[in-house]
N, C-alpha and C positions, 0 to 999 in steps of 0.2 A: 501493501499498500504505499508505496513512495514516488508515484507518480499523482502529477497536480494537474493532470489534463483532466477535465472537467468531463469527456466523453467517457473516461472509462469508469464502470461500474462493478460491485462484489454483489457477490452471491452466497448467503448460508443457507442451508440447505440441513433442516433439523427433523426429526420423527415428532410425532406429537407429545408426546410425552417430554418434550425441551420447549415448547412454547412458552409455558408461563416463565421459565429462565429468560427467554432471549426478551420477552416483553418486559422486562426489570428495566432492561436499558432504554431510555426514552426513545423514543421513533425521530425526537429532532437530533440527539446523538447520530441515530443509525444514518439519517438521511445528509449531516455533514460528512459523514466517513463516506456515504455513497454506498451501503452496505444494503442491500435487500434482499428480504427472509422468505423463504419457501418453507413451508409446512410437506411433510410427507406421512398422510394419512396410515391409519392402520389397515383400510382397503388399496395400499400402495399408490394413490391418486397424491396428485402433486399440486398445492395452490398456493398463492402468496398470500402473506400475509399482507393486510387491511395498513396503506400505509397512514401516517395523522394529517389529516383534515388542518392545515398550518394557519390559513386563515381563520380558522374558528378560534385559533387562542392567540391570532393576532402576532404570530411568530414572522418575524422576517430573514429565520436565516434556515429556515424549509428549502431543499431542493426539490 
């Protein structure tokens, strides 16, 4: 995660059992680090975790 290129994004893929732990990291921090999180369900489906709506909180640094 050393590139400053805004086009580069990172992904974290976790099982359903780990979603609560991942969500302890605030969404705006994940956005600043350009990390997108995906959950692997017990049925082996993959779905993105919802991103925080920055406009609702008035946050200026969400990407």
